[in-house]
Each structure stands twice: as structure tokens, then as C-alpha cells.
C-alpha positions in Angstrom: -56.4 20.2 -202.3 -54.5 20.9 -205.3 -52.5 24.3 -205.6 -51.9 26.1 -208.8 -48.5 27.3 -209.4 -49.7 31.1 -209.2 -51.3 30.5 -205.8 -48.3 28.7 -204.5 -46.1 31.8 -205.6 -48.5 34.2 -204.0 -48.5 32.2 -200.6 -44.7 31.7 -200.8 -44.1 35.5 -201.2 -46.6 36.4 -198.7 -45.1 34.1 -196.0 -42.7 36.6 -194.3 -45.8 38.4 -192.9 -47.4 35.5 -191.1 -47.5 31.9 -190.6 -49.1 29.8 -193.5 -52.9 29.5 -192.8 -54.1 26.7 -190.6 -56.6 25.8 -193.2 -54.1 24.8 -195.8 -53.7 21.1 -196.3 -50.7 19.1 -195.1 -49.9 18.5 -198.8 -50.0 22.0 -199.7 -47.7 23.0 -196.8 -45.1 20.4 -197.7 -45.3 21.7 -201.1 -44.9 25.3 -200.1 -41.5 24.3 -198.0 -40.4 22.2 -201.1 -40.6 25.2 -203.4 -39.3 27.5 -200.9 -36.1 25.2 -200.5 -35.6 25.1 -204.3 -36.0 29.1 -204.4 -33.6 29.3 -201.6 -31.0 26.9 -203.4 -31.5 28.6 -206.8 -30.6 32.2 -205.2 -27.4 30.3 -203.7 -26.0 29.1 -207.0 -26.9 32.5 -208.7 -25.2 34.6 -206.4 -22.3 32.0 -205.9 -21.7 31.1 -209.5 -18.1 29.7 -208.3 -19.9 27.1 -206.2 -22.6 26.4 -208.9 -19.5 25.7 -211.3 -18.0 23.3 -208.4 -21.3 21.4 -208.4 -21.1 20.9 -212.4 -23.8 23.6 -213.0 -22.5 25.5 -215.9 -25.0 28.0 -216.3 -23.4 30.6 -214.3 -19.7 29.9 -215.8 -19.3 33.4 -217.4 -19.7 34.9 -214.1 -18.0 35.8 -210.7 -19.5 36.5 -207.5 -20.1 40.1 -206.9 -17.9 41.0 -204.0 -19.0 44.6 -203.4 -20.3 45.8 -199.8 -23.6 46.5 -201.7 -23.9 42.9 -202.6 -23.1 42.0 -199.0 -25.9 43.8 -197.6 -28.3 42.6 -200.3 -27.3 39.1 -199.4 -28.2 39.9 -195.7 -31.6 41.4 -196.6 -32.5 38.4 -198.7 -31.5 36.2 -195.7 -33.9 37.7 -193.5 -36.5 37.6 -196.0 -35.7 33.9 -196.4 -35.7 33.4 -192.6 -39.2 34.9 -192.1 -40.6 32.8 -194.8 -39.2 29.6 -193.6 -40.2 30.2 -190.2 -43.9 30.9 -191.2 -44.1 27.5 -192.8 -46.3 25.3 -190.3 -44.7 22.0 -190.2 -47.1 20.1 -188.3 -47.8 16.5 -189.6 -44.6 17.0 -192.0 -42.6 13.7 -192.3 -39.7 13.9 -189.8 -36.9 14.7 -192.7 -39.0 17.4 -194.3 -39.3 18.9 -190.7 -35.4 18.6 -190.2 -35.3 20.3 -193.7 -36.9 23.5 -192.3 -35.1 23.5 -188.9 -31.7 23.4 -190.5 -32.2 25.9 -192.8 -33.9 28.4 -190.3 -30.8 27.4 -188.1 -28.4 28.3 -190.8 -29.8 31.4 -192.0 -30.4 32.5 -188.2 -26.5 32.0 -187.5 -25.6 33.8 -190.8 -27.8 36.9 -189.7 -26.2 36.7 -186.1 -22.5 36.6 -187.5 -23.2 39.6 -189.7 -22.5 42.0 -186.6 -18.8 41.0 -187.0 -18.4 42.0 -190.4 -16.2 39.2 -191.4 -16.3 40.3 -195.0 -14.0 43.1 -194.3 -11.3 40.6 -193.7 -11.5 39.0 -197.1 -8.3 37.6 -197.7 -5.8 35.5 -196.0 -2.8 33.2 -197.2 -5.3 30.5 -197.5 -8.0 31.9 -199.5 -9.3 35.0 -201.0 -9.7 36.4 -204.7 -6.0 35.9 -205.2 -5.8 32.2 -204.6 -9.5 31.4 -205.4 -9.5 32.6 -208.9 -6.9 30.2 -210.2 -7.7 27.5 -208.2 -11.0 27.4 -209.9 -9.5 26.5 -213.2 -9.0 22.8 -212.1 -12.5 22.2 -211.6 -14.0 23.9 -214.6 -15.0 21.9 -217.6 -13.2 22.7 -220.9 -15.1 20.5 -223.6 -17.0 23.0 -225.7 -16.2 26.3 -227.3 -18.7 27.9 -225.1 -16.8 26.4 -222.2 -13.7 28.7 -223.2 -15.9 31.6 -224.1 -17.5 31.5 -220.6 -14.0 31.2 -219.0 -12.7 34.0 -221.1 -15.8 36.1 -219.8 -14.5 35.2 -216.0 -11.0 36.3 -216.8 -12.2 39.8 -218.0 -14.4 40.1 -214.6 -11.4 39.6 -212.2 -10.0 43.0 -212.3 -13.7 44.0 -210.9 -13.3 41.2 -208.2 -10.0 42.5 -207.3 -11.2 46.1 -206.8 -14.3 45.2 -205.0 -12.1 43.0 -202.5 -9.8 45.9 -202.2 -12.7 48.2 -201.4 -13.8 45.6 -198.5 -10.4 45.9 -197.0 -10.2 49.6 -196.7 -13.4 49.5 -194.9 -11.6 46.9 -192.7 -8.7 49.1 -192.1 -11.2 51.8 -191.2 -13.1 49.7 -188.8 -9.6 48.1 -187.4 -10.6 45.0 -188.7 -7.5 43.5 -190.4 -5.8 40.3 -190.2 -2.2 39.7 -188.8 0.6 41.6 -190.5 2.8 38.3 -190.8 -0.2 36.8 -193.0 -0.8 39.6 -195.1 2.9 39.7 -196.0 2.5 36.1 -197.2 -0.5 37.4 -199.3 1.4 40.1 -201.1 4.1 37.8 -201.9 1.7 35.3 -203.3 -0.2 37.9 -205.5 3.2 39.4 -206.7 4.3 35.8 -207.8 1.2 35.6 -209.9 1.3 38.9 -211.3 4.9 38.5 -212.7 4.4 35.2 -214.4 4.2 35.5 -218.2 0.7 34.9 -219.5 2.0 31.9 -221.4 3.2 30.4 -218.0 0.2 31.5 -216.0 -2.0 28.9 -214.2 -5.0 30.8 -215.9 -3.7 29.8 -219.1 -1.5 26.3 -219.1 -4.5 24.1 -218.3 -7.3 25.3 -220.6 -4.6 25.7 -223.2 -3.6 22.2 -222.8 -7.2 20.9 -222.7 -8.4 22.4 -225.8 -10.2 19.5 -227.6 -8.8 17.9 -231.0 -12.1 18.3 -232.3 -12.0 22.1 -232.5 -10.9 24.0 -235.7 -7.6 25.4 -235.7 -9.3 28.7 -236.2 -11.2 28.3 -232.9 -8.1 27.1 -231.1 -6.0 30.2 -232.3 -8.9 32.3 -231.6 -9.3 31.3 -228.0 -5.8 30.9 -227.0 -5.3 34.6 -228.0 -8.4 35.7 -226.3 -7.2 33.9 -223.0 -3.7 35.6 -223.4 -5.2 38.7 -224.1 -7.4 38.9 -220.9 -4.5 37.6 -218.8 -2.1 40.3 -220.0 -4.4 43.2 -220.2 -6.6 42.6 -217.1 -5.7 39.6 -214.7 -2.0 40.3 -214.4 -2.4 43.9 -214.1 -5.0 43.4 -211.4 -2.6 41.2 -209.5 0.4 43.6 -209.5 -2.1 46.6 -208.3 -3.3 44.2 -205.7 0.1 43.0 -204.6 1.5 46.7 -204.2 -1.7 47.7 -202.3 -1.0 44.5 -200.0 2.5 45.1 -199.5 2.2 49.0 -199.2 -1.0 49.8 -197.5 -2.8 46.8 -196.3 -0.3 44.5 -194.6 1.5 47.5 -192.6 -2.0 47.9 -191.2 -2.1 44.4 -190.1 -2.2 43.7 -186.5 0.8 42.8 -184.2 -1.2 40.3 -182.2 -2.3 36.8 -183.9 -5.5 36.3 -181.7 -9.1 37.3 -182.4 -9.1 39.0 -179.0 -7.2 41.9 -180.3 -10.1 43.0 -182.7 -13.0 44.8 -181.8 -15.6 42.5 -179.6 -12.7 39.8 -179.8 -14.1 37.4 -177.2 -17.7 37.5 -178.6 -16.3 37.3 -181.9 -14.3 34.2 -181.0 -17.1 32.5 -178.8 -19.4 33.0 -182.2 -16.5 31.2 -184.3 -16.3 28.3 -181.7 -20.1 27.9 -181.6 -20.4 27.8 -185.5 -17.6 25.6 -186.1 -18.2 23.0 -183.3 -22.1 23.3 -183.4 -21.7 23.0 -179.6 -22.2 25.2 -176.4 -18.4 24.2 -175.5 -16.7 27.3 -174.0 -13.1 28.0 -175.5 -12.0 27.1 -171.8 -13.6 23.6 -171.8 -11.9 23.1 -175.4 -8.5 24.0 -174.1 -9.0 21.4 -171.2 -10.3 18.6 -173.7 -7.1 19.4 -175.8 -4.7 19.1 -173.0 -6.3 15.6 -172.0 -6.2 14.4 -175.5 -2.6 15.3 -176.2 -1.5 13.5 -173.1 -3.3 10.6 -174.2 -1.8 10.4 -177.9 1.8 11.0 -176.4 1.0 8.0 -174.0 0.2 5.7 -177.0 3.1 7.2 -179.0 5.7 6.6 -176.2 4.7 2.9 -176.3 5.5 2.6 -179.9 8.8 4.4 -179.5 9.9 2.3 -176.6 8.8 -1.2 -178.9 11.4 0.5 -181.2 14.1 0.9 -178.9 14.0 4.5 -177.8 13.5 5.6 -174.2 11.4 8.8 -174.9 9.6 10.7 -177.7 12.1 13.4 -178.2 14.8 10.8 -178.9 12.3 8.9 -181.3 11.6 11.9 -183.3 15.0 13.0 -183.5 15.9 9.7 -185.2 12.9 9.8 -187.5 14.2 13.5 -188.7 17.5 12.1 -189.9 16.2 8.6 -191.2 16.7 8.8 -195.1 14.2 6.0 -195.3 11.6 8.0 -193.7 11.3 11.0 -196.2 10.3 11.2 -199.6 12.9 10.9 -202.4 10.8 12.9 -204.9 7.4 14.5 -205.3 6.2 11.5 -207.4 7.0 9.1 -204.4 4.5 10.9 -202.4 1.8 11.0 -205.0 2.3 7.1 -205.4 2.1 6.3 -201.7 -1.3 8.3 -201.7 -2.6 6.0 -204.6 -1.2 2.9 -202.9 -3.3 3.4 -199.5 -6.3 4.6 -201.4 -6.4 1.4 -203.6 -6.0 -0.9 -200.6 -8.9 1.2 -198.7 -11.4 0.8 -201.4 -11.0 -3.0 -201.1 -11.7 -2.9 -197.8 -14.8 -0.6 -197.3 -17.3 -3.4 -197.6 -16.2 -4.5 -194.0 -17.5 -0.9 -192.8 -20.2 0.3 -195.0 -23.4 -1.2 -196.6 -23.6 2.2 -199.0 -20.5 2.5 -201.1 -19.8 5.7 -203.1 -19.8 5.3 -206.9 -17.5 8.4 -207.5 -13.9 7.8 -207.8 -11.1 10.1 -206.4 -8.0 11.3 -208.1 -4.5 12.1 -206.6 -2.8 15.2 -208.1 -0.1 18.1 -206.5 -1.1 21.3 -205.1 -0.8 24.1 -207.5 2.8 25.3 -207.7 1.8 29.0 -206.6 0.4 28.2 -203.5 2.8 25.3 -202.2 4.4 27.5 -199.4 1.4 28.3 -197.7 -0.7 25.2 -198.1 -1.3 22.6 -195.8 -0.4 19.0 -196.3 -3.1 17.8 -198.4 -6.8 18.9 -199.4 -9.9 17.4 -200.8 -11.9 18.8 -203.4 -15.3 17.4 -204.4 -16.2 16.3 -207.4 -19.5 16.7 -209.1 -22.8 14.6 -208.3 -23.1 13.3 -211.6 -19.9 11.8 -211.4 -18.2 13.5 -214.5 -15.5 15.1 -212.5 -13.9 12.9 -209.7 -13.1 14.2 -206.4 -9.4 15.2 -206.0 -6.9 14.8 -203.2 -4.4 17.6 -203.6 -1.1 16.5 -202.0 1.4 19.3 -201.2 4.5 18.0 -202.5 6.7 21.2 -202.2 9.9 20.8 -199.9 9.4 17.1 -200.1 12.8 16.6 -198.8 12.0 18.1 -195.4 8.7 16.1 -195.2 8.3 12.6 -193.7 6.3 9.7 -195.0 5.1 9.1 -191.6 1.7 10.7 -192.1 0.9 10.0 -195.7 -1.1 6.8 -195.0 -3.5 8.3 -192.0 -3.7 11.6 -194.2 -5.0 9.6 -197.4 -7.8 7.8 -195.4 -8.7 11.6 -193.9 -8.9 12.8 -197.3 -10.2 10.0 -199.4 -11.8 6.8 -198.1 -13.5 6.4 -195.9 -12.9 10.2 -195.1 -14.0 13.2 -197.1 -14.4 11.5 -200.6 -16.9 8.7 -199.1 -18.5 11.2 -196.8 -19.3 13.9 -199.5 -19.8 11.4 -202.5 -22.5 9.2 -200.6 -24.4 12.6 -199.5 -24.1 13.9 -203.2 -25.4 10.2 -204.3 -28.5 9.9 -202.3 -31.7 10.8 -204.2 -33.7 11.5 -201.0 -31.5 14.4 -199.9 -32.2 18.0 -201.3 -29.3 19.6 -202.9 -28.6 21.9 -199.6 -28.4 18.8 -197.5 -26.3 16.8 -200.2 -23.7 19.8 -200.1 -24.4 20.7 -196.5 -21.1 21.8 -194.9 -20.7 21.6 -191.0 -17.0 21.4 -190.0 -17.4 19.5 -187.0 -19.3 16.7 -189.0 -17.1 16.8 -192.0 -13.8 17.1 -190.5 -14.9 15.0 -187.3 -15.9 12.4 -189.8 -12.6 12.1 -191.6 -10.5 12.3 -188.6 -12.8 9.2 -187.2 -11.9 7.7 -190.5 -8.2 7.8 -189.6 -8.9 5.7 -186.5 -11.5 3.5 -188.3 -8.8 2.4 -190.5 -7.2 0.5 -187.7 -10.1 -1.9 -187.4 -9.4 -3.2 -191.1 -5.9 -3.7 -190.4 -4.2 -0.3 -191.8 -0.9 0.9 -190.2 1.0 -2.2 -190.5 4.1 -0.4 -190.7 5.1 0.9 -187.1 6.1 4.3 -188.5 2.9 4.8 -190.3 1.0 3.7 -187.1 3.1 6.3 -185.2 2.3 8.9 -188.0 -1.1 8.0 -187.5 -1.3 8.9 -183.7 1.2 11.8 -184.4 -1.8 13.3 -186.7 -4.4 12.5 -184.1 -1.9 14.4 -181.7 -2.0 17.2 -184.1 -5.9 17.4 -184.1 -5.6 17.6 -180.2 -2.8 20.2 -180.1 -5.0 22.2 -182.4 -7.6 22.4 -179.4 -5.0 23.8 -177.2 -3.1 26.2 -179.5 -6.3 27.6 -181.3 -7.9 28.6 -177.9 -4.4 29.7 -176.7 -4.2 32.2 -179.7 -7.7 33.3 -179.6 -8.7 33.2 -175.7 -5.8 33.1 -173.7 -3.6 35.9 -175.6 -0.8 33.4 -176.6 1.9 34.6 -179.1 2.8 32.9 -182.1 6.4 31.9 -180.5 4.1 30.4 -177.7 2.5 28.2 -180.0 5.6 27.3 -182.2 7.1 26.3 -178.7 4.1 24.2 -177.5 4.4 22.5 -180.8 8.1 21.7 -180.1 7.7 20.7 -176.6 4.6 18.1 -177.5 5.2 16.8 -181.0 7.7 15.8 -183.5 5.9 17.0 -186.5 8.0 18.3 -189.3 9.1 22.0 -189.3 7.3 22.6 -192.7 3.8 21.8 -191.4 4.5 23.1 -187.9 5.1 26.5 -189.4 2.1 26.4 -191.9 -0.2 24.9 -189.2 0.7 27.8 -186.8 -0.2 30.3 -189.5 -3.4 28.6 -190.3 -4.8 28.9 -186.9 -4.4 32.8 -187.0 -6.0 32.9 -190.6 -8.7 30.7 -189.8 -9.7 31.0 -186.1 -11.8 28.4 -184.6 -11.9 26.1 -187.7 -9.2 23.6 -186.3 -11.5 22.8 -183.3 -13.9 20.9 -185.4 -11.8 17.8 -186.3 -11.4 16.5 -182.9 -14.5 17.9 -181.4 -16.3 16.1 -184.2 -14.4 13.0 -184.0 -15.0 12.6 -180.1 -18.6 13.1 -180.5 -18.8 10.5 -183.2 -16.9 7.9 -181.0 -19.0 8.6 -178.1 -22.3 8.1 -180.0 -20.8 4.9 -181.4 -19.8 4.0 -177.8 -23.3 4.5 -176.6 -25.0 2.5 -179.3 -22.9 -0.4 -178.9 -23.4 -0.2 -175.1 -27.3 -0.1 -175.5 -27.4 -2.5 -178.4 -24.6 -5.2 -177.3 -24.2 -8.1 -179.8 -27.0 -6.6 -182.0 -24.7 -3.3 -182.8 -24.3 -3.3 -186.4 -20.9 -1.4 -187.4 -22.0 -1.0 -191.1 -25.6 0.0 -190.3 -24.1 2.8 -187.8 -21.8 4.1 -190.4 -24.6 4.1 -193.1 -26.9 6.1 -190.6 -24.2 8.8 -189.8 -23.8 9.4 -193.7 -27.1 9.0 -194.8 -28.4 12.3 -193.9 -25.7 14.3 -195.1 -23.4 16.6 -192.7 -25.4 18.3 -190.0 -24.9 19.8 -186.7 -23.5 17.3 -184.0 -26.6 17.8 -181.8 -28.7 16.8 -184.7 -26.4 13.8 -185.5 -27.0 12.9 -181.7 -30.6 12.8 -182.0 -30.7 10.7 -185.2 -28.5 8.0 -183.8 -30.5 7.7 -180.8 -33.4 7.4 -183.0 -31.6 4.6 -185.1 -30.5 2.9 -182.0 -34.2 2.7 -180.6 -35.4 1.4 -183.8 -32.8 -1.3 -183.8 -34.0 -2.5 -180.3 -37.6 -2.2 -181.5 -36.7 -4.5 -184.4 -35.0 -7.4 -182.3 -37.8 -7.5 -180.0 -40.7 -8.1 -182.6 
């Protein structure tokens, strides 16, 4: 039966009280779910305007998120309502993907509500994120093409002081609830904020790039007006907010920071970490099981690395690593050399993608340096997704700071991880699939997304990458890093390891350069369980591939397997396993016809 919009809206609004009436036709129930998914997506964009901007949706470019406690609880209430309404839709007879849409949304909302008891919003900043870092990072993804773009941006600048005040209120509530990050990390936050607060308005990251991008087509009057308005907003609002925030963190918040690095030291610490592990890995693995997997993977990687060291004339890894540290040929000579190497390996891999995939991304990727104001604390490289319309390409942001103390060994493998066939490939393919709804196109499950990127590093071996033995050694060293993460993250948060124990484990089991070693150690303290997703996801994808190959034998199609993994967007690992099992069964059935 046909359903008029008013009736459809009434059914959606009333769905929380009871399941959709069994008398409704299949077509009507499918429309109900589609409309509800669209409503939830629109709510997500409206309440997360920075995310909308990142996706290229400019409707909310003049707004920042509401970081108040009131907004937090309003969002939780809205999630409860959405969850009830999604559960109420009877999906009997739905196509498989539409049933999955409901299952994924129900699972996500339920998980969000389950985690609310831990009040993670009361720890809203670290050296890796928070309003003080996220606000200037936003500049690089905004559109600066029209006068309205600049006026929207100026409105956002004027909203920054309120965002800082709201964030500070949450931090004070966290102090009262004994929910505060480690002091060593908060001292870094204070330095970051103070540094951004003392930069002159003309040199501020909030002004430099937008000012440079002022289109030539603008009248001189508009250019002068917009420049003056940006400088005034930065001078009178943004910088004072940074100065005030930095003082609060240095004088009040950091001194209240906890001494112990692990989540176990917080209220409900054991349950808190178990939940983080479940959320990140999308598995039911325990911290102890993950720790043991990590130990086994560390041993495997080190054995493979020893073979390379011995081929290069060294008896053990320690002596080989020591030689690498003092070999000038293996250290970048400049920031530009690092960027050039990333571009070289990216270009090489683009040409090889047809050997591995049937579906290729249309979107391109650009290589650039990490912003100077966050070099000290940033990881070696990060990926920043582009817009689905291709207007803004994806970005690989390389940390070129302290380049003389870094090595070139891991640049090739990191290029594949962050770009193609890693993050850029996976995310761009999802964005470009017209059959996926937006929440699936932009879904983010750490074990899938980071697991795929780590799998991609190994996949590159199969098309002839790592011709330089030092690059291959760096590739194995990076895989070792992800194995070490399983050991030390669970060590920190489940086994009560100290920071020094983690540093000592790194030194004993890897030759990772000291700059990355220190930032990695702090990262696991700031972002519990996140680092587990890489290796757990990679191992699952490798296992699914091995199983499909075993079942299909000569009929196994590697390109088809990869296309199937990527064509549903990011998803929990158990859902991916079901998907690949169905694909394998379908391949069997085809060959039997």
C-alpha cells in the first residue's frame, strides 16, 4: 500500500511504544526504516557540525558542537528514543542489506548507551585530541571559496570561547568524580594550549591558511573586511580562551591528574577497560587473551626480522638496530625528503592496484606535513578523509618534526597503511558506493578500519613492494609495533604496568626510534584499547582470507575477496565474518552450475 508522508511520520514517531503493526506491508516497513535512518543521520550531522563539515556538508559551517553537560544528556536521551524506534521496526522479509542496516544501527546505539555509565565525556582532552587541538585542525578541511564561507568561519571562531568554557566545565565535573587523565599527558595539553595562545593573531593557524586562500575574485573591500574580522575574533576571543584554558590545565587540572597510567586506577577501572576492549576490537576477547596473542606475534615478527639482520651480516637484532641508528643513509636529510618518499611510494602503488582490486577509488590523496603546533605529540602519520564528492581529496599528514632523529625504514609501509591500499582505499571505496546509506559509507569500526590498513601493509608484499631490504625490515618493524601494542596496552590498563615498564618493553623488543617510542607510549595512556584494533583486525582478515582460499582452492579470486571485504563499508568483525562466509558459499555455488 502507498503511505502518505504525514502517516509515515506518525508511524515513525509512535514506533518507540510498540513494534510496527504486522498489518503494514513489506514496502511500508522498508520505507519506515529508510526514513528513520535518514532522520538519525540528519540528527547526527546537526549535532556534530564539525563532522558535517568534514564530509563536505556546509549547512552547519557557522556552528560548533555543544559541549555542555546538558547537551550530553540530551544526546543520550535522543539515542534511547532512536534505539526504541529502530528496534520496533519489523524487518521480516527485508533484503539482507536492509536488515543489516537495522542491526548495525541498533548495535551502535545500544553500545553508546551501555558506555554512558563510564562518563567518558568528563575526560574530554588529551595531547591527541580535544577542543584545543581539534579546533585548529578543522581549518584544513574547510571550504574557503565564497564570502559566506569566510563569514561562517568567523562565526565559528567567535564560538570557540564558549566551547572552551563548556569543556572546562566537563573537566571540573571529572575532577569531582575522580575521572582525570594521567598528569604526564595533561602537562602536554597545557603546553599545547599555551603555545597556541601566545602566537600572534597574524601567525595563528586560525588565520594563516584562510587568509592565504582568499580568492582573487573577492573585492579588496571584502578581503580587508574579512581579514580584519578574522584577526579581531582571534585576538579578542580565541587567544584569550586558549590562555585561560592553558592556565586552568596547568594550575588546576594537571595537578589533579592521576599518577598511574592505566584505566584500572579509575572508578570501575576493570569494567571500563573491558568495555573499551569490546568496543575497539568488536570481539569478546579478554585482555589476557589479547596479551597472549601479542606475545606470540612479537616473537613471530622478531624471528622474521632476525633473518633479515643475519642476511645483512649481523648476528642479532640489537646490533643491527644499533647500526641503523647511526647510518646517515637511513635518516631523512630534510622534511621535504620525507614528503617526497611518501609521494613516490603512493604513485608506485596506484599503478599496482588493479592486480589486487576490481573496484578502484576515484578519489585522489595528497601528502602534507602535520601542523607545526602538534608535531611534538602527533604520531608518525595520519589519514584525513576527503569528501565523497571528490572536491577535497584525502590527506596523508606526515609528522616531519625532529626528522633527523627519525629513520626512513618505515616510510614505505606507512605510506601503504595511510594511503593505498590502506585507509584512503578503504574509506574512498565506501564513500563512492551508491548502494550504501551515509551511516554505512562513513562507518568507523577501529578493528575493521585499522585492521584493513595493517593488512594492506602485508598485502603490498604480494605485488613486489619493499624491494629495499631496509624498507622490508621497516615493514616488519611496523608490524612488530602493532604486536607490541597488544602487550603494552593490556599491560598498562589491565596488568598495572608503569610507564617505564612499557618503555623498557619497547627497548627490549624493538629498535623503534626514540621519538616514536615515546609518543606511542603516551598514546596508549591517552587512548586506551584503541591500539588493539590494528593487529586484531589484521589477523581476522588474514584468517578469513585463508579460510576462503582453503574452501575455494583454485577458484579463489583475490580481487573478488578484497572487493567483498570493502563493498559493505566498515563493520564489526563478526559481521564481516558472516559476509565473507556468504561470499564464499556463493562462489562455490557458481562453479557448480
